[in-house]
Z-matrix of the N, CA and C atoms (Angstrom, degrees):
N
C 1 1.520
C 2 1.642 1 103.67
N 3 1.260 2 112.14 1 128.04
C 4 1.514 3 119.24 2 179.76
C 5 1.490 4 111.84 3 -85.96
N 6 1.281 5 115.48 4 129.24
C 7 1.518 6 119.78 5 176.79
C 8 1.465 7 108.72 6 -93.02
N 9 1.373 8 113.29 7 140.18
C 10 1.456 9 112.80 8 177.28
C 11 1.515 10 109.78 9 -95.33
N 12 1.291 11 116.21 10 153.64
C 13 1.435 12 121.23 11 179.67
C 14 1.581 13 108.91 12 -98.96
N 15 1.331 14 110.62 13 132.03
C 16 1.439 15 118.89 14 -178.29
C 17 1.479 16 112.46 15 -109.47
N 18 1.297 17 118.79 16 145.18
C 19 1.442 18 120.67 17 173.74
C 20 1.612 19 105.13 18 -93.37
N 21 1.264 20 116.00 19 133.78
C 22 1.448 21 118.82 20 -177.19
C 23 1.477 22 110.22 21 -120.91
N 24 1.267 23 116.32 22 146.92
C 25 1.521 24 125.02 23 178.06
C 26 1.523 25 103.86 24 -87.30
N 27 1.374 26 112.10 25 74.93
C 28 1.445 27 120.49 26 -171.46
C 29 1.484 28 118.28 27 -70.41
N 30 1.215 29 117.85 28 -21.06
C 31 1.515 30 121.19 29 -175.68
C 32 1.502 31 108.66 30 -138.29
N 33 1.316 32 115.84 31 73.57
C 34 1.489 33 124.13 32 -174.27
C 35 1.467 34 117.73 33 -49.43
N 36 1.247 35 120.74 34 -41.67
C 37 1.423 36 124.75 35 -176.77
C 38 1.521 37 109.53 36 -69.72
N 39 1.329 38 115.16 37 -52.50
C 40 1.469 39 121.11 38 -176.97
C 41 1.586 40 109.79 39 -66.66
N 42 1.350 41 115.84 40 -49.83
C 43 1.441 42 117.87 41 176.78
C 44 1.563 43 116.24 42 -55.53
N 45 1.304 44 111.72 43 -42.15
C 46 1.468 45 117.36 44 177.65
C 47 1.557 46 111.89 45 -67.50
N 48 1.358 47 119.46 46 -36.99
C 49 1.371 48 122.16 47 175.19
C 50 1.543 49 112.50 48 -65.25
N 51 1.297 50 117.77 49 -44.70
C 52 1.509 51 118.80 50 176.20
C 53 1.453 52 111.36 51 -65.30
N 54 1.330 53 120.87 52 -40.17
C 55 1.463 54 122.33 53 178.67
C 56 1.595 55 111.18 54 -61.60
N 57 1.272 56 111.45 55 -42.34
C 58 1.528 57 118.45 56 -179.39
C 59 1.560 58 108.00 57 -63.53
N 60 1.386 59 117.88 58 -39.37
C 61 1.526 60 120.32 59 172.85
C 62 1.450 61 110.17 60 -56.34
N 63 1.379 62 117.96 61 -47.51
C 64 1.498 63 123.48 62 -175.07
C 65 1.482 64 106.24 63 -61.91
N 66 1.405 65 122.50 64 -48.45
C 67 1.370 66 126.98 65 -176.18
C 68 1.633 67 110.03 66 -60.79
N 69 1.372 68 113.74 67 -40.98
C 70 1.459 69 119.25 68 175.78
C 71 1.466 70 112.71 69 -61.36
N 72 1.328 71 119.66 70 -44.10
C 73 1.488 72 123.28 71 -176.36
C 74 1.529 73 103.84 72 -69.17
N 75 1.354 74 123.18 73 -42.45
C 76 1.411 75 120.09 74 178.46
C 77 1.546 76 110.21 75 -62.04
N 78 1.323 77 116.54 76 -37.95
C 79 1.508 78 119.41 77 176.40
C 80 1.549 79 110.27 78 -61.70
N 81 1.346 80 116.05 79 -37.54
C 82 1.372 81 120.21 80 -177.04
C 83 1.544 82 111.58 81 -65.51
N 84 1.369 83 117.19 82 -42.01
C 85 1.402 84 122.89 83 174.02
C 86 1.463 85 113.90 84 -63.90
N 87 1.379 86 118.95 85 -34.17
C 88 1.431 87 124.84 86 -178.92
C 89 1.550 88 108.90 87 -72.78
N 90 1.318 89 119.60 88 -34.23
C 91 1.461 90 123.43 89 -178.20
C 92 1.525 91 114.70 90 -102.05
N 93 1.322 92 115.06 91 9.84
C 94 1.493 93 117.91 92 -179.56
C 95 1.494 94 110.92 93 61.34
N 96 1.289 95 117.05 94 38.52
C 97 1.417 96 121.79 95 177.56
C 98 1.549 97 119.96 96 80.26
N 99 1.338 98 116.13 97 -1.84
C 100 1.389 99 122.38 98 -173.17
C 101 1.630 100 105.41 99 -70.03
N 102 1.264 101 118.71 100 -40.60
C 103 1.490 102 117.77 101 -177.41
C 104 1.499 103 111.21 102 -66.40
N 105 1.347 104 117.50 103 -31.21
C 106 1.441 105 118.68 104 177.52
C 107 1.426 106 114.54 105 -69.14
N 108 1.335 107 116.29 106 -44.96
C 109 1.451 108 124.21 107 174.61
C 110 1.609 109 112.45 108 -61.14
N 111 1.277 110 115.98 109 -37.64
C 112 1.472 111 118.87 110 -179.70
C 113 1.524 112 115.01 111 -78.06
N 114 1.414 113 114.26 112 -36.98
C 115 1.409 114 115.67 113 -171.52
C 116 1.515 115 119.60 114 -127.79
N 117 1.285 116 117.15 115 -21.44
C 118 1.467 117 125.80 116 -165.65
C 119 1.516 118 114.13 117 -119.64
N 120 1.315 119 115.13 118 17.19
C 121 1.520 120 125.59 119 176.03
C 122 1.422 121 112.29 120 -137.82
N 123 1.276 122 123.69 121 134.44
C 124 1.507 123 125.04 122 176.75
C 125 1.500 124 106.71 123 -102.64
N 126 1.343 125 112.37 124 142.47
C 127 1.447 126 121.17 125 176.97
C 128 1.536 127 104.53 126 -161.71
N 129 1.357 128 111.22 127 172.76
C 130 1.465 129 118.73 128 -175.13
C 131 1.549 130 109.21 129 -72.32
N 132 1.300 131 120.77 130 98.58
C 133 1.440 132 123.07 131 176.64
C 134 1.565 133 106.69 132 -127.55
N 135 1.323 134 116.59 133 173.98
C 136 1.414 135 124.08 134 -172.19
C 137 1.537 136 109.94 135 -61.83
N 138 1.372 137 115.28 136 132.80
C 139 1.444 138 115.80 137 173.18
C 140 1.450 139 117.09 138 -70.83
N 141 1.351 140 119.33 139 -4.94
C 142 1.412 141 128.86 140 171.78
C 143 1.531 142 109.58 141 -77.95
N 144 1.200 143 120.06 142 -13.65
C 145 1.482 144 125.42 143 -176.15
C 146 1.495 145 105.50 144 -95.19
N 147 1.341 146 119.82 145 116.73
C 148 1.461 147 127.64 146 -178.13
C 149 1.591 148 108.86 147 -58.31
N 150 1.269 149 114.55 148 -30.78
C 151 1.502 150 118.41 149 -176.33
C 152 1.512 151 108.77 150 -67.48
N 153 1.254 152 123.26 151 -28.30
C 154 1.381 153 126.72 152 174.30
C 155 1.498 154 111.64 153 -52.70
N 156 1.334 155 118.10 154 -47.38
C 157 1.465 156 125.19 155 -179.53
C 158 1.565 157 108.85 156 -71.13
N 159 1.415 158 120.29 157 -38.46
C 160 1.383 159 122.18 158 176.04
C 161 1.513 160 111.68 159 -59.45
N 162 1.372 161 112.42 160 -46.45
C 163 1.506 162 116.75 161 -179.45
C 164 1.491 163 114.90 162 -62.85
N 165 1.268 164 119.31 163 -26.79
C 166 1.478 165 119.71 164 177.39
C 167 1.552 166 111.14 165 -58.79
N 168 1.327 167 117.32 166 -20.46
C 169 1.450 168 123.68 167 177.97
C 170 1.482 169 110.79 168 -103.38
N 171 1.339 170 120.44 169 -48.55
C 172 1.409 171 125.49 170 -172.82
C 173 1.514 172 121.63 171 -74.69
N 174 1.414 173 112.37 172 -12.48
C 175 1.520 174 116.46 173 -177.48
C 176 1.557 175 110.69 174 -64.06
N 177 1.348 176 117.18 175 -20.47
C 178 1.454 177 117.20 176 177.55
C 179 1.495 178 118.46 177 -69.24
N 180 1.282 179 112.44 178 -16.64
C 181 1.493 180 124.71 179 177.35
C 182 1.416 181 115.93 180 -79.46
N 183 1.386 182 113.05 181 -29.74
C 184 1.512 183 116.13 182 -177.63
C 185 1.537 184 110.28 183 -89.82
N 186 1.353 185 109.80 184 153.66
C 187 1.509 186 120.34 185 -175.59
C 188 1.534 187 107.28 186 -144.23
N 189 1.271 188 114.43 187 149.20
C 190 1.582 189 120.28 188 -178.23
C 191 1.455 190 112.07 189 -74.85
N 192 1.308 191 120.41 190 -13.83
C 193 1.503 192 122.09 191 -179.42
C 194 1.501 193 106.75 192 170.57
N 195 1.448 194 109.70 193 -176.80
C 196 1.442 195 117.12 194 -174.25
C 197 1.468 196 113.30 195 -65.32
N 198 1.370 197 117.57 196 -38.21
C 199 1.392 198 122.50 197 -177.41
C 200 1.543 199 111.73 198 -64.31
N 201 1.310 200 114.83 199 -39.62
C 202 1.420 201 120.03 200 176.88
C 203 1.522 202 113.21 201 -66.33
N 204 1.293 203 113.48 202 -40.97
C 205 1.610 204 121.97 203 -179.51
C 206 1.464 205 107.55 204 -68.48
N 207 1.317 206 118.28 205 -46.35
C 208 1.524 207 122.14 206 -175.42
C 209 1.541 208 108.63 207 -63.87
N 210 1.276 209 117.40 208 -43.10
C 211 1.458 210 121.20 209 177.74
C 212 1.418 211 113.36 210 -55.82
N 213 1.380 212 119.22 211 -46.78
C 214 1.428 213 125.16 212 178.73
C 215 1.546 214 112.58 213 -73.61
N 216 1.286 215 118.14 214 -40.63
C 217 1.420 216 123.23 215 179.72
C 218 1.550 217 114.21 216 -58.48
N 219 1.423 218 112.80 217 -42.16
C 220 1.416 219 120.15 218 -177.95
C 221 1.585 220 107.84 219 -59.49
N 222 1.234 221 120.97 220 -46.62
C 223 1.437 222 122.99 221 178.53
C 224 1.538 223 111.73 222 -66.56
N 225 1.360 224 114.59 223 -43.65
C 226 1.438 225 116.16 224 -178.36
C 227 1.598 226 110.32 225 -63.30
N 228 1.295 227 117.14 226 -42.53
C 229 1.384 228 119.19 227 -179.85
C 230 1.568 229 114.99 228 -72.93
N 231 1.341 230 115.06 229 -19.90
C 232 1.501 231 118.07 230 176.21
C 233 1.463 232 110.13 231 -84.60
N 234 1.259 233 118.77 232 -44.85
C 235 1.484 234 117.96 233 -175.54
C 236 1.533 235 114.51 234 -93.73
N 237 1.327 236 115.20 235 -30.71
C 238 1.519 237 119.28 236 -176.26
C 239 1.552 238 117.44 237 -55.00
N 240 1.404 239 116.72 238 -52.20
C 241 1.497 240 116.58 239 175.42
C 242 1.546 241 117.27 240 -51.95
N 243 1.323 242 118.72 241 -42.59
C 244 1.416 243 122.30 242 174.52
C 245 1.496 244 112.99 243 -60.13
N 246 1.284 245 114.35 244 -48.34
C 247 1.468 246 117.80 245 178.86
C 248 1.555 247 111.98 246 -66.38
N 249 1.334 248 113.99 247 -41.03
C 250 1.496 249 113.73 248 176.98
C 251 1.448 250 116.77 249 -63.46
N 252 1.339 251 116.53 250 -34.27
C 253 1.437 252 122.44 251 179.13
C 254 1.562 253 107.95 252 -68.19
N 255 1.304 254 118.00 253 -37.15
C 256 1.472 255 120.33 254 -176.22
C 257 1.604 256 109.30 255 -81.89
N 258 1.253 257 117.62 256 -39.61
C 259 1.505 258 118.23 257 -173.54
C 260 1.573 259 113.74 258 -108.40
N 261 1.313 260 116.42 259 -8.96
C 262 1.422 261 115.67 260 179.52
C 263 1.607 262 116.13 261 93.35
N 264 1.261 263 117.16 262 150.35
C 265 1.422 264 122.58 263 -176.94
C 266 1.498 265 111.31 264 -64.61
N 267 1.358 266 120.00 265 -39.41
C 268 1.424 267 123.27 266 -177.51
C 269 1.515 268 108.10 267 -63.93
N 270 1.295 269 120.12 268 -45.60
C 271 1.486 270 124.79 269 -178.32
C 272 1.584 271 112.57 270 -64.29
N 273 1.318 272 115.13 271 -37.57
C 274 1.483 273 124.85 272 175.74
C 275 1.590 274 108.20 273 -58.83
N 276 1.369 275 114.50 274 -48.93
C 277 1.455 276 119.36 275 178.40
C 278 1.471 277 110.34 276 -63.98
N 279 1.299 278 121.81 277 -42.47
C 280 1.472 279 126.89 278 171.06
C 281 1.487 280 117.18 279 -51.90
N 282 1.380 281 110.70 280 -45.41
C 283 1.513 282 116.42 281 -179.71
C 284 1.563 283 107.87 282 -71.14
N 285 1.332 284 120.60 283 -36.59
C 286 1.405 285 119.92 284 179.26
C 287 1.557 286 110.92 285 -68.84
N 288 1.283 287 120.25 286 -36.08
C 289 1.440 288 123.26 287 176.67
C 290 1.534 289 109.81 288 -70.75
N 291 1.293 290 117.51 289 -43.87
C 292 1.482 291 117.79 290 177.48
C 293 1.559 292 113.15 291 -58.71
N 294 1.285 293 113.23 292 -43.87
C 295 1.456 294 121.98 293 177.96
C 296 1.478 295 112.58 294 -60.44
N 297 1.353 296 115.03 295 -47.58
C 298 1.413 297 123.22 296 176.94
C 299 1.524 298 113.03 297 -57.01
N 300 1.319 299 113.61 298 -47.11
C 301 1.508 300 117.14 299 -178.58
C 302 1.496 301 109.29 300 -70.28
N 303 1.308 302 121.24 301 -41.33
C 304 1.471 303 125.43 302 -176.87
C 305 1.489 304 107.69 303 -64.09
N 306 1.302 305 121.02 304 -46.89
C 307 1.491 306 120.64 305 -176.68
C 308 1.498 307 111.43 306 -74.84
N 309 1.390 308 116.93 307 -31.07
C 310 1.473 309 121.03 308 174.03
C 311 1.450 310 111.17 309 -62.58
N 312 1.336 311 119.74 310 -46.78
C 313 1.456 312 126.29 311 -175.59
C 314 1.403 313 107.80 312 -67.93
N 315 1.340 314 121.03 313 -55.19
C 316 1.478 315 121.01 314 175.89
C 317 1.488 316 115.14 315 -49.08
N 318 1.314 317 117.43 316 -44.49
C 319 1.466 318 122.29 317 -176.48
C 320 1.578 319 107.46 318 -67.51
N 321 1.355 320 115.87 319 -40.01
C 322 1.466 321 115.74 320 -177.80
C 323 1.495 322 109.81 321 -70.52
N 324 1.317 323 121.08 322 -39.37
C 325 1.495 324 122.40 323 -175.11
C 326 1.544 325 111.68 324 -75.68
N 327 1.326 326 116.92 325 -48.71
C 328 1.455 327 120.12 326 -167.54
C 329 1.545 328 109.33 327 -100.73
N 330 1.241 329 121.08 328 -13.30
C 331 1.568 330 120.36 329 -177.30
C 332 1.506 331 107.51 330 -135.84
N 333 1.441 332 116.51 331 65.67
C 334 1.413 333 121.11 332 -177.80
C 335 1.489 334 114.74 333 -61.41
N 336 1.317 335 121.90 334 -20.85
C 337 1.427 336 119.01 335 -178.95
C 338 1.559 337 114.46 336 -100.87
N 339 1.325 338 112.53 337 9.83
C 340 1.477 339 116.40 338 -176.23
C 341 1.589 340 108.54 339 -111.11
N 342 1.328 341 117.16 340 131.56
C 343 1.422 342 121.53 341 167.94
C 344 1.471 343 114.03 342 -92.30
N 345 1.279 344 117.60 343 141.34
C 346 1.448 345 124.56 344 -170.11
C 347 1.480 346 112.92 345 -127.66
N 348 1.363 347 118.66 346 127.86
C 349 1.476 348 120.85 347 172.26
C 350 1.559 349 104.64 348 -149.50
N 351 1.299 350 111.99 349 158.33
C 352 1.459 351 119.18 350 177.56
C 353 1.498 352 115.25 351 117.68
N 354 1.277 353 118.33 352 160.45
C 355 1.419 354 125.50 353 -175.37
C 356 1.495 355 114.87 354 -97.08
N 357 1.366 356 115.17 355 15.33
C 358 1.469 357 118.71 356 -176.32
C 359 1.465 358 115.74 357 -63.81
N 360 1.318 359 117.74 358 -30.84
C 361 1.475 360 123.38 359 174.51
C 362 1.476 361 110.19 360 -63.07
N 363 1.294 362 115.69 361 -43.02
C 364 1.486 363 123.74 362 179.65
C 365 1.571 364 111.21 363 -63.53
N 366 1.378 365 113.86 364 -45.51
C 367 1.420 366 121.65 365 176.16
C 368 1.540 367 109.45 366 -53.60
N 369 1.262 368 116.42 367 -53.83
C 370 1.465 369 122.67 368 -179.76
C 371 1.567 370 114.02 369 -62.21
N 372 1.338 371 116.03 370 -30.63
C 373 1.490 372 121.64 371 173.92
C 374 1.580 373 105.59 372 -67.31
N 375 1.255 374 116.66 373 -45.38
C 376 1.524 375 122.02 374 176.03
C 377 1.445 376 114.77 375 -59.70
N 378 1.304 377 117.44 376 -45.10
C 379 1.449 378 122.12 377 -179.50
C 380 1.459 379 111.37 378 -63.59
N 381 1.259 380 123.54 379 -47.50
C 382 1.418 381 128.14 380 178.60
C 383 1.528 382 109.87 381 -67.73
N 384 1.397 383 117.54 382 -45.42
C 385 1.482 384 119.36 383 179.00
C 386 1.528 385 108.94 384 -60.85
N 387 1.276 386 122.64 385 -35.28
C 388 1.430 387 125.88 386 -176.06
C 389 1.549 388 108.98 387 -67.05
N 390 1.282 389 115.98 388 -28.14
C 391 1.475 390 121.56 389 -175.93
C 392 1.567 391 105.92 390 -75.05
N 393 1.253 392 120.30 391 -15.24
C 394 1.473 393 123.79 392 178.24
C 395 1.519 394 112.61 393 -83.82
N 396 1.311 395 119.15 394 -3.42
C 397 1.385 396 120.67 395 -172.55
C 398 1.500 397 116.67 396 -48.26
N 399 1.286 398 117.30 397 -41.60
C 400 1.524 399 123.11 398 -179.63
C 401 1.483 400 114.07 399 -92.93
N 402 1.322 401 115.66 400 14.71
C 403 1.509 402 120.57 401 -174.95
C 404 1.499 403 112.47 402 -66.61
N 405 1.357 404 119.73 403 135.73
C 406 1.440 405 125.52 404 178.57
C 407 1.509 406 108.13 405 -137.17
N 408 1.389 407 116.57 406 125.66
C 409 1.482 408 125.02 407 172.15
C 410 1.528 409 118.56 408 29.62
N 411 1.337 410 115.14 409 -97.15
C 412 1.432 411 117.94 410 -172.88
C 413 1.543 412 113.90 411 -99.67
N 414 1.346 413 117.73 412 18.39
C 415 1.455 414 121.02 413 -173.85
C 416 1.557 415 103.31 414 -106.45
N 417 1.421 416 113.66 415 152.54
C 418 1.426 417 116.73 416 169.22
C 419 1.583 418 101.90 417 -119.30
N 420 1.377 419 110.26 418 127.68
C 421 1.460 420 115.40 419 -174.93
C 422 1.526 421 107.83 420 -73.65
N 423 1.345 422 117.86 421 139.99
C 424 1.400 423 125.99 422 179.03
C 425 1.587 424 107.79 423 -60.92
N 426 1.309 425 116.82 424 -31.36
C 427 1.490 426 118.71 425 -178.87
C 428 1.495 427 107.28 426 -65.04
N 429 1.297 428 119.11 427 -41.74
C 430 1.452 429 121.82 428 178.50
C 431 1.586 430 110.04 429 -58.22
N 432 1.236 431 117.21 430 -49.33
C 433 1.491 432 123.11 431 179.92
C 434 1.495 433 107.44 432 -56.14
N 435 1.357 434 123.07 433 -53.63
C 436 1.350 435 127.15 434 -177.91
C 437 1.555 436 113.68 435 -61.62
N 438 1.279 437 116.62 436 -40.37
C 439 1.473 438 121.19 437 177.43
C 440 1.521 439 108.79 438 -65.99
N 441 1.350 440 114.97 439 -43.91
C 442 1.489 441 118.46 440 175.34
C 443 1.504 442 110.14 441 -53.25
N 444 1.271 443 114.27 442 -57.14
C 445 1.498 444 122.26 443 -174.20
C 446 1.547 445 108.89 444 -60.00
N 447 1.327 446 115.49 445 -52.55
C 448 1.520 447 116.84 446 -176.04
C 449 1.493 448 111.69 447 -69.16
N 450 1.293 449 117.00 448 -57.92
C 451 1.483 450 119.46 449 -169.66
C 452 1.560 451 110.22 450 -71.64
N 453 1.333 452 113.64 451 -61.79
C 454 1.497 453 120.47 452 -176.37
C 455 1.483 454 111.36 453 -60.58
N 456 1.375 455 115.72 454 -46.02
C 457 1.502 456 122.85 455 177.57
C 458 1.534 457 110.10 456 -54.60
N 459 1.273 458 117.28 457 -45.86
C 460 1.509 459 123.56 458 -179.61
C 461 1.493 460 105.78 459 -56.71
N 462 1.416 461 118.69 460 -46.80
C 463 1.416 462 122.33 461 -170.95
C 464 1.554 463 108.03 462 -67.03
N 465 1.338 464 115.38 463 -45.61
C 466 1.416 465 116.22 464 175.64
C 467 1.490 466 116.81 465 -57.10
N 468 1.302 467 114.94 466 -47.17
C 469 1.515 468 124.63 467 172.31
C 470 1.475 469 111.21 468 -49.92
N 471 1.349 470 115.16 469 -59.79
C 472 1.435 471 122.78 470 -175.92
C 473 1.628 472 110.42 471 -62.08
N 474 1.290 473 114.85 472 -36.18
C 475 1.491 474 115.33 473 179.48
C 476 1.509 475 112.99 474 -67.42
N 477 1.306 476 117.92 475 -27.48
C 478 1.364 477 122.42 476 179.22
C 479 1.578 478 114.75 477 -85.12
N 480 1.380 479 111.14 478 -33.23
C 481 1.468 480 114.49 479 -171.85
C 482 1.557 481 117.07 480 -106.36
N 483 1.368 482 117.08 481 -18.08
C 484 1.427 483 126.24 482 -175.25
C 485 1.489 484 114.70 483 -113.04
N 486 1.263 485 123.12 484 127.98
C 487 1.502 486 124.46 485 171.39
C 488 1.548 487 106.35 486 -104.09
N 489 1.379 488 111.45 487 113.21
C 490 1.511 489 116.30 488 175.36
C 491 1.525 490 104.49 489 -153.98
N 492 1.306 491 113.09 490 -171.53
C 493 1.444 492 117.85 491 -178.28
C 494 1.505 493 114.75 492 -91.78
N 495 1.295 494 119.01 493 16.77
C 496 1.486 495 119.74 494 178.55
C 497 1.494 496 106.81 495 -95.46
N 498 1.264 497 116.62 496 138.06
C 499 1.415 498 123.44 497 -176.17
C 500 1.581 499 107.80 498 -92.46
N 501 1.173 500 113.74 499 92.65
C 502 1.506 501 119.53 500 178.20
C 503 1.606 502 110.12 501 -66.84
N 504 1.337 503 112.16 502 -29.69
C 505 1.449 504 115.72 503 174.31
C 506 1.530 505 113.20 504 -59.20
N 507 1.351 506 115.39 505 -44.33
C 508 1.468 507 115.93 506 -179.35
C 509 1.504 508 110.71 507 -66.75
N 510 1.323 509 118.06 508 -31.34
C 511 1.467 510 119.18 509 175.36
C 512 1.483 511 114.85 510 -64.31
N 513 1.342 512 110.13 511 -40.32
C 514 1.515 513 117.32 512 -176.47
C 515 1.510 514 107.40 513 -71.32
N 516 1.358 515 119.65 514 -50.87
C 517 1.455 516 122.58 515 176.30
C 518 1.487 517 112.48 516 -55.06
N 519 1.388 518 117.95 517 -42.67
C 520 1.416 519 121.06 518 -178.84
C 521 1.494 520 110.94 519 -66.07
N 522 1.317 521 118.79 520 -37.46
C 523 1.477 522 122.87 521 175.61
C 524 1.439 523 112.04 522 -66.13
N 525 1.390 524 116.95 523 -39.05
C 526 1.495 525 117.89 524 173.62
C 527 1.485 526 116.88 525 -65.25
N 528 1.437 527 117.16 526 -34.56
C 529 1.475 528 119.87 527 172.18
C 530 1.531 529 108.82 528 -65.16
N 531 1.370 530 120.33 529 -42.13
C 532 1.445 531 123.73 530 178.38
C 533 1.471 532 110.61 531 -58.97
N 534 1.328 533 119.04 532 -43.68
C 535 1.419 534 122.56 533 -177.02
C 536 1.525 535 110.82 534 -66.37
N 537 1.332 536 115.74 535 -48.81
C 538 1.519 537 121.61 536 178.88
C 539 1.525 538 113.42 537 -57.55
N 540 1.393 539 112.86 538 -53.34
C 541 1.474 540 117.66 539 178.38
C 542 1.527 541 111.57 540 -60.35
N 543 1.321 542 114.24 541 -44.40
C 544 1.491 543 120.96 542 -178.85
C 545 1.503 544 110.97 543 -56.54
N 546 1.315 545 115.43 544 -48.87
C 547 1.507 546 119.80 545 174.54
C 548 1.495 547 113.68 546 -58.55
N 549 1.333 548 114.67 547 -48.21
C 550 1.485 549 116.68 548 -176.99
C 551 1.460 550 113.05 549 -65.13
N 552 1.252 551 117.20 550 -44.20
C 553 1.463 552 124.25 551 -176.14
C 554 1.552 553 112.31 552 -67.55
N 555 1.330 554 113.86 553 -32.79
C 556 1.530 555 116.17 554 -177.05
C 557 1.425 556 108.28 555 -95.96
N 558 1.323 557 122.36 556 -14.58
C 559 1.573 558 119.43 557 174.75
C 560 1.483 559 112.70 558 -65.37
N 561 1.359 560 110.43 559 -31.53
C 562 1.616 561 112.95 560 -178.26
C 563 1.503 562 107.61 561 -63.26
């Protein structure tokens, strides 16, 4: 008897997040970028504008182009399913939301002249969170130390020495969110 192979929606939170990013980018192309500026990019705007608060969360869905999106999606799809299997879909959505809010607020407060979009902060949260996979009670995994030194150290160095359109701040804040949630989730 021949068994059929089925495609499964194995990581609903991560797959839905990546699909939303694709839809948002297609919408950006259809609107000439207006939709991204209005809804999927955070920047210093009036606190009286309700969309300022919406953008604190939705900016992680916006991307500057296919190369930006594909770079982030590759990491999300590589790390996300493993993390979602371990921590559950609800927790992954919470981590994405916390990362979005944290990066949005830090950008708003400390970088008022910079517009921010993209899931890079979420990617770094996932990278650091994944390094906590073998964490136990009073131990600090060497993988966490190496990830912190390599990934976060690189972002600090590049943030100081290189001027480009990459938000090293979002990477660092995302890494901090991943470290904090990784520690709390694995401490239990």
